[in-house]
N, C-alpha and C positions, 0 to 999 in steps of 0.2 A: 504494500500500500504506500502510495506517495505521501510524503510529508513536506509541507512548504513553510518557509519563513514568512513573517508578516510582510516583508518587502516584496517577496516573489509572488505573494498571493494575488495582487492586482493583475500581474501579467499572466498568471496561471489561468485566470478566468477566461481571458481572451484566447490563449494558446491551446488550452486543454478542453475548454468547454465543448467544442464540436465533437471531440472524441469521447470524453467522459460522459456527456449528457445525451449522446446520440441514441442510446438504447433506452435510457430512463430520463424523461424530461424533468428538469428542475426549474421551478418558478422563482427566478432570481428577483423579480419585482416583489413577490411575497416575502422572500428572505430579507430584502432591504427593509420592508415595513416591519417585519418581526424584530429585526435587530434594533431598529430605531425605537420601537415601543418598549422592548425589553431592557435596553441599556440606558435610555434617557427618561423613561417614565416608570421605572420598576416599582412594584409594590411587594416584592417577594419577602423582604425582611419583616415588613409589618405583618404579613400573613404568617410567617414563621414564628413571630413573637406570639401571636394569638394562639397558635397550635402548641406552643411549648410553655412559655411562662404565663400566658394569659389563662390557660386552662390548667396547666400543671401535668403531673404524671397521669397516664391514661391506660391503666391496667384493664385488660379486656373485661367487659361486663360491669365496670365500676361506674358510678355516677359521673365522674370526670370524663371518662371516655365517651359516654353518651352525650355529655355536654359538648365535647369537641365535634361529634358527628352532627349534632343539631346546629352548631355554629357554622360548620361547613355547608350544611344544607341551606341555612338561611342566607349565607353569603352568595352561594350560587344563584339562589332565587333573586337576590337583589341585583345580580348581574343580568337577569332576564333568562336564565337557564331553568329548565324543569328539573327539580331535584326531589329526592325521596329517600327514605330509610327502608331497609329490608332487615327483618329479624330472623334469627335462627336460635335453636336451643344451645345453651352453653353450660349452665350450671351456676352455682353460687359464686359471687364475686366478693371482693375483699379490699380493704384500704388500711394502710399503715398510718396510725395517728401519732405514735410516739415510740422511740427506741433509744434507750440509754443503757450503757454498760459501764460499770466501774470496777476496777480492781481494788479490793479492800485490804488484802494481805498478799505479799509481805509489805506493801506500801500502797498508799491511795493514789490512783491515777485514772482519769477517764480513758476508755478504750473506744475505738471506732469499729462498730459492728452494726449490721442491719439485718432484719429478718427476711427470710424467703417469703415470696408472695404465697398466700393461703396458709401461712404458719399461724397457729394459735397464739394468743397473747399470754401474758403472765398473770393477769389479774392483780396488778400492783407489783411493787418491787419484791424480788425474791433473791435469796442468797444461796450459794452452794460452793462446795469445794470442787476444784478442777481435777478431772481424771482423763487420762488418755486411753481410749478403748477402741479397738478395731471391731466394728459391728457390720460385717459384710456377708455373713452366712448364718444359717440356722445353728451351725456348730459354734460360731462366735457367741450367739445369744445364750446358748447353754453354758458356755465358759464364764460369762459375766453375770449370770443369773444370781440375784441376791447380793450383788456387790455395788450397785450404782444408785441406791436410794439417796436422794438429796444431792446428787452429783450434777455438775455441768460438764458434759462429755465432749472432749475434743476428738473428732472422728478420724483425723488424719495425722500422719507424721508431719514434722516440720516441712514446709514447702521450700523447694529449691528456687531461689530468686532467678528469674530469667530475663528481667527487663532492666536491671541496673545499668547495663552498658548498651542496651538495645536502642536502635533508631526508632523513635516513637512517632515521628512525623514523616510521611512518605508520599511522594507523587510518582506516577509512572514516568520513568525515563525511557530514552530511546531503546536501550538494551532490553529492558523488561517488556516494553511494548512489542518488540520484535519476537521475544520469547512467547508472548501471549498469542501471536499469530501462528505458532507452530502447533499442529494438531496432535493431540495425545490419543492414541488408539485406546478405546475403552477396554477395560478388563472383562474377561468372560468368567472370572471367578465369582461364585455366589457370595453375596454380602451376608455377613454374620451379625449385623447390628440389630436386626429384628429379634434374633434369638437372645441377644444380650439384653435388649429392651424388655422382652417378656420376663426374663429371669429377674431383672431389677424391679419391674413393676409388681410381680408376684411377691418378691421378698419384702417390698415396702410395707405391705399389709402386716406381715409378721413383725417387722421392725417397729412400726408405729405402735402396735399393741404391746410389744415388749417394753418400749420406753414408758408408756403410760402405766403399765402394771408395776414396773420397777420403781416408779416415783422419780424418774430423772427430771431435773429442773429444766434443762435445755440442752441442745446440742450446738456445737460451733464447728464450722469448717473454715479453712483459709480462703480468702479471695483468690481468684485465678489471675489477678493482675497485681503487680507489685507497685512500689512507690506510693503507698498510702491510699490506693484506690480500693473501694469496696465494689466488687462485681458479683452480682447475685441475681438469680432468676426466680423460679418458683416451683412449688410441688403441685403438678397437675392432678395428682390423686386426690388432693384435698378439696377439689371443686365438687366432688361427688359426695352427697350427704350420707351414704351408707357405708363409708369407710372410716376407720379410726384416724383421728387427726394427728396422733403422735404428740410431741411436745414442741415448745417454741424452738425453731431452727434458725440459726443466724450464720452469716458469713462475716469474718473479721479481716481487717487488713493483714496482709501476709506478714509484715514485720512484727506486728503485735501478737499475732497468733504464734509465730515462731518463738517469741520471747516466752510465752506461756509453756510451750513444749520444752524449751531449754531449762526452765525452772524445774519442771517435773523430772527431767533427766538428772538434775543435781539434787534431787530429793527435797525440793522446796515445793510445798503444796499451796498454790495460789487460791484465794477466795474471791469470787466475783459477786457483784450485785447486778441483776438484769431487770429492766422494767420495759416491757413491750406492750403497747396498747394497739389493738386492731379493731376494725369494724367489719361485720359480715353483711352481705346483701343477698338474701335468698328469695325474696318475694317474686321477682321477675324471672330470673333464671335464663334470660336471653341476652344475646349480644347483637350488634347491629352493624350493617354496612351502609355507607352513604353513596348514592349514585346520583349523577347529574348529567343531563343531555344538552349538548349544543346541536340543535336540529340541523340535518342536512337538507339538500334541495332535491335534485333529480335522482339521487341514490340514497335517499333518506332511510330506506328500510335496511340498508347495510350499515354496519357499526365498526368504528375504530375505537378501541378501548385503551385507556391510559390510567395508571393508578399506582398506589403504594399503600402500605399499611399504616393506619392511624393509631393503632394500639402501641403501648410502650410498656416497659417495666416501671417499677414504682419508686426507685431510689433517686432518679434524676428527673428531667422533664421531657425525655424522649425527643431531643432536638435533632441529633444526627441519626437517630433510629426511632421514628422515621418522620418526625414532624417537619423538618426542613425540606425533605423531598416531597411531602404532601403539599407544602407551600409552593414548591416548584411546579407541581401538577396544576394547582389552582392558578398560578401565575401564567402558565402556558396557555390556559383557556382564556384568561383575562387579556393576554397579549393578542390573541386572534380576534377576540371580540372588539377590543378598543382599536385595533388596526383596521377594522372594517372588513376582515376576511371571512367569507361565508363558505363553509365546507359543503361539498357535494354529499358525502356520507355523514351520518350522524356521529359526532364524537362523544363518547361516554366516559366520564371520569368516575373512578371507583376508589373509595377509601375503605379498605378492609379492616376488620377487627380480627382478633384471634390468630394473627400471623405468628406471634411468639409461642402459641400453643400448637403449631402445626398447620398453618395456612387455613384455619377453620373458616374464616369469612369467605375467602376466594374459593375454597372447596365447595362451600354451600352454594355460592352463586353458580359455579359450573354445574353442580348437580341439579339445581333448580331450573336453569335456563338453557344449558348447552348439551350435556351428555350425562348418562348414568352408567353405573356398573352394577352387576349382581351383588346382593348382600352376601358377605362371607357366611359360611356354615360351620367352619372349623371352630370349636369352642376356644382354642388357644388364641385364634385371631380375634374372636369376639371379645376376649378378655383384655385385649390391648386397646390403647387410645386409637381413635380413627386414623390419625396420621401415621401410626406405626404399623398398620396392617398391610399385608401383602395385597397388591392390586389384583382385582378379579377381572374376569373376561367373560363375554366380549363387551366392548364399549357400545352403548346404545345411544347414538346421536339424537338429540331433540331438534325440533324445527329451528331453534335459534342457532344451532351449530353452523349452518351454512351461511349465516348472515354476518358473522364476525370476521372481519378482514384480518385483524391482529390485535393482540394485547401487548402494550408497552408498559413495563414496570420500572420503577426507580426506587432502589432500596440498598445502596451500598455505602452509607455514610454521607457526610456533608460535602465531599469533594465533587468537583465539576465533572461533567460527562467528558470522557476521552474517546469514546467509541461505543461499540455494541457487540454482544455475543450473537452470532447467527444461529446458534443451537443446531448446528449440522445441516442447516438448510442452504445448500449450495446456490439455489436459484435466487435467494434473497441477497447474497453478498454483493453483486454489482449494483443492485438497487440501493442498498445502504451506502455503498461507496459513493454513489452519485449524490445522495442526500447529504453526505458529510463534506463534500468538496467545498461548499461555501464557508465551512467552519474550520478549515485547516489553520487559519490564522489564530484560532482559539485553542489549538492543540488537540482538536477533536477529529481524528482521521483514522481511527483504528477499527477495522471490522475483522473479527476472528471467527473462523468456522467452529471454534470450540463451544462447549456448553458450560453453563454455570448453574449452580443450585442454590438453595437456601432463600429463595424469594418467591413471591406470589405469581410469578410467570409460570411456575411449574404445573399447577393444576390445569392450566390451559394447554400447555405443551403435552401433557400426559394424555389428553383426549383428542389430539390432532389439530388443535387450533394454534396458529403461529403466536407463540408467546416469547417475549424477549426481555432481557435485563441489560441495562447499559453498563459499560465499563466506566468506572468512576475513580478518581484519585482517592487513594486511601486516607490521606491526611493522618490524623491521630485516631482514626476510628477503631481499628483493631488493637492499637497500642494503648489507648486510654478510654475512649468514650463508650465502646460497645458494651451495653448491658451494665454500665457502671453508674456510680453516683455523680460522675462529672459529665454525663450526657446532657449538656445544658446549652442554652442559646449562645454562650460565650464561644463555643466551638464551631459555630457556623460562620463561614466566610462569605460576605456579601457578593464579592465578585464571582465566586464559584457558583453560588445559587443563581445569579443573573445569567451566567453563561449556560448553565444547565437548562434554565427555563426557556431561553432562546432556542437552543438546539432541540429541546423537546417539542416546543411549539411548531418548529419547522417540520419535524418528523411526523407529527400527527396530522399536520396540514397536508403534507404530500401524500400520506397514506389515505387520507380522506378524499383526495382530489384526483388520484391517478385513475385511468380509465378502467383498469382491472383491479380486482382484489389481489392482495399479496399472495404469492405462490405458497402452497402448503407442502409439507413433507408427506410421505405415505402415512396412512392412518395406522396408529400403533396396533399391534396384534400381540397375542400371548406368546411369550418366548417358548421355543421348542424345549421339551424335556430332554435332558441328557441321559444317555445310557450309562450304567455303572462301568 
C-alpha cells in the first residue's frame, strides 16, 4: 500500500487518481466538505465529554448506562434522525458506591483496591487478617477447609512487574504497519479456551459457596497493570440470581499487593480494614441498544451500519473504551448532516451494550434482525454464558440479512484511525484502498487482509455480513487505560478523534452512495469434522 507525505499528497491526487479511482469512484467534493466540517466545526470532544464525564461509568444494565443510551437517542433526534432503544434480557445490574481499604497492622496506610463488578459489599467496615491461599480446584478447597474464617485471602502469588520499563504510549510506525499487512495463515488446531471456560465457570459455583461457608471476609487479586493502576472487570456469574455471590472480591495495585505477599513471606501477618458499598438493580433485568437512522433516498431500504459499544467498566469513565469512539460515530453522522450530504442508502448508527460481557447487545441485534442459529442441546454448552458457547449450524438468514451492505465498528482505544482490517475479504481491499487515498496525509492508508477480534464487528462477520474494525493507534490504551481506573477523558486526544470522525464519515458516505452493495465473503458453513 502506498504511503504519501503531506507535501506529495496534492500531487498524488492528480497523478494517481485516474489509476487508483478508476475501479472505485471516490467523491472528492464530498471528502472536501467532510474535512472542512470535521476539522473546522468539530463537536467531537463535547460529545465525548457527555458520554464519559457527563454520565460517568456505564456498566451494562446500570442506570448510568441507560442514561447514556437515552442521551444519545435524544441527541440524534435533535439532529433530525429517527432514533430508538431496543431491549434484551441481561440480568441484574450493579453500581459501586464506595470502596476503601486500609492496612491497620503492622502500620496504618490506605491501600488502592477496587471491587469487581457484581461483587457483594461488606455491609460496613470489616477487618481481617491477611492469608495467602491458592483456591483453584476442589482439592484446594478441601486443603483450606476450616482455616480461613475471618481471613482476607490473597488469591495469587506476588505479581511479576512487566511495565516498569515498558513503552506505554505507542503509535503505529512504518515497520509495524508493514508487518500488519503480512497475512498470518490461521491455525487449524482446535481452540481449548471453551473447555477452560467451562471448567472455570463450573468451579466458580463451588468456590463462591466455599468462601461464604468458611466466613472469608474478602478476596484480593493483583491488578494486571503495574505503576499504580487498578485494572478490574467483573464476575459475570453474579448477574444471575440463582447462584451464590461469594464474598467481596477486589483487585489491588500490583505494588501494594506484592508488599502484602512479601510481608507474609517474612512471617508478618498484615491486618486490613475493607469497606465496600454497592447497589443492586434487579427490577428491570434488561439492557439496551441505541439505534439511529439517517434516511437514504433511492436505496433507502438498504442499510450501512456504523457503531461501537457504549457500555464500560465501573472504575473509570469509559472514555477510551469506548465513549470516545461512540462520540466519533455521532460526530461522523453530524458531519454528513451539517455538510448537507444526503446518502442514497440509509445509514444506521448503533450503540451496543453488553460488549464487555461478550458482545451481548450486537449479538441480540443480529439474532433479532439478521440471522439465527439453532439453540444448542448439549447440557455443557447450555451451562456456559452465551458468548462462550460453540457456534451451531446452519445459519438461518432473516429478511434483513440481504439489506445490510456493511457494518463498520470502532473500538480500539482513543487513537486515530490508521486503516482497516479487510477480514479476509479480498474483493473489499481495492475499494478500501481507494476510500483511504484522500487521507494519506493523515497517516490513514493501511488496508490489511488480516482479521481482528474482540469487537462488535464479529457477530456480523460470523453470519456472513461484511463487518469491519478499523486499525487505530494504540496510544496508552493497552498500556494504561484499558479496563482500568484511569480510562478517563484526560486520555482522549482531540486531534485523533477529529481525524477518526472525518475518515469514518467518508467511509460510511461512500458505502452508502456506491452503486452496488459491498462485496461479501462466502456464507460461513460448519467446519468439517476431522478424523482421528
